[in-house]
C-alpha positions as CSV (number, residue, x, y, z in Angstrom):
1,M,-7.0,27.7,-33.7
2,S,-6.5,28.7,-30.2
3,R,-6.1,26.5,-27.4
4,C,-6.9,27.8,-23.5
5,R,-4.5,26.1,-21.0
6,L,-5.0,25.8,-17.6
7,P,-2.0,26.4,-15.7
8,A,-0.5,23.0,-14.1
9,V,1.2,22.3,-11.2
10,R,2.2,19.3,-9.5
11,C,1.4,17.7,-6.4
12,E,3.8,18.4,-3.4
13,H,3.1,15.0,-1.7
14,C,2.7,12.7,-4.7
15,G,4.4,14.6,-7.3
16,A,1.0,14.1,-9.8
17,T,-0.3,16.8,-11.9
18,R,-3.1,19.1,-10.7
19,L,-4.9,21.9,-13.1
20,G,-4.9,25.0,-11.5
21,D,-3.4,26.8,-9.1
22,A,-1.7,25.1,-5.9
23,I,-4.3,26.9,-3.5
24,T,-7.7,27.5,-4.1
25,Q,-9.1,30.8,-3.5
26,D,-10.4,29.6,0.2
27,G,-6.2,28.9,1.2
28,R,-6.9,25.1,0.6
29,P,-4.8,22.5,-1.5
30,S,-6.1,22.5,-4.9
31,P,-8.1,18.8,-5.2
32,H,-6.6,16.0,-7.4
33,A,-7.3,12.2,-7.6
34,P,-10.3,12.0,-4.2
35,R,-11.7,8.5,-4.3
36,V,-13.7,6.4,-2.5
37,A,-11.6,5.0,0.7
38,S,-10.8,1.6,0.7
39,E,-11.4,-0.5,3.6
40,S,-7.4,-0.8,4.3
41,V,-7.2,3.3,3.8
42,R,-10.0,3.3,6.6
43,G,-8.3,0.9,8.9
44,R,-5.2,2.9,8.6
45,H,-6.2,5.8,9.8
46,P,-5.7,6.8,13.2
47,T,-9.1,7.6,14.5
48,Q,-12.4,6.2,12.8
49,W,-13.0,7.1,9.2
50,P,-14.8,10.7,9.2
51,T,-18.5,10.6,8.0
52,C,-20.8,13.7,7.9
53,P,-24.2,13.7,9.4
54,H,-26.1,12.9,6.3
55,G,-23.9,9.5,6.7
56,V,-21.8,10.0,3.6
57,A,-17.8,9.0,4.5
58,A,-15.1,11.3,3.6
59,L,-13.3,10.6,0.0
60,A,-9.1,10.1,0.8
61,D,-6.9,12.1,-1.2
62,C,-3.6,11.0,-2.9
63,V,-2.1,10.3,0.6
64,D,-5.1,8.9,2.2
65,R,-5.9,11.6,3.8
66,P,-9.5,12.1,4.4
67,I,-11.6,15.0,1.8
68,P,-15.0,16.0,3.3
69,P,-17.9,15.1,1.1
70,S,-19.3,17.7,-0.8
71,C,-22.6,17.8,0.6
72,C,-20.6,19.1,3.9
73,P,-17.5,20.9,3.1
74,R,-16.7,22.4,6.5
75,L,-16.8,18.7,7.9
76,S,-14.3,18.6,10.6
77,L,-11.6,15.9,9.9
78,D,-9.2,15.9,13.2
79,T,-7.4,13.0,12.9
80,T,-6.0,13.0,16.8
81,P,-6.7,9.5,18.3
């Protein structure tokens, strides 16, 4: 019996294992561990936590940076105050 194995790489920020290549086809880092941003994560963000025009808040990545929601993948996540 053969097993299909996906390549795995380590996150350069937190060390977590990511499946697939380190960079996606559109040049962005491979996503891993996105989660709903807690109030403390939102509070530490330098500006207001990003929300798309539909009212959906961005997720947080492994080092608490915002990730655009799936409904608005091109949402600007400018973090300059």
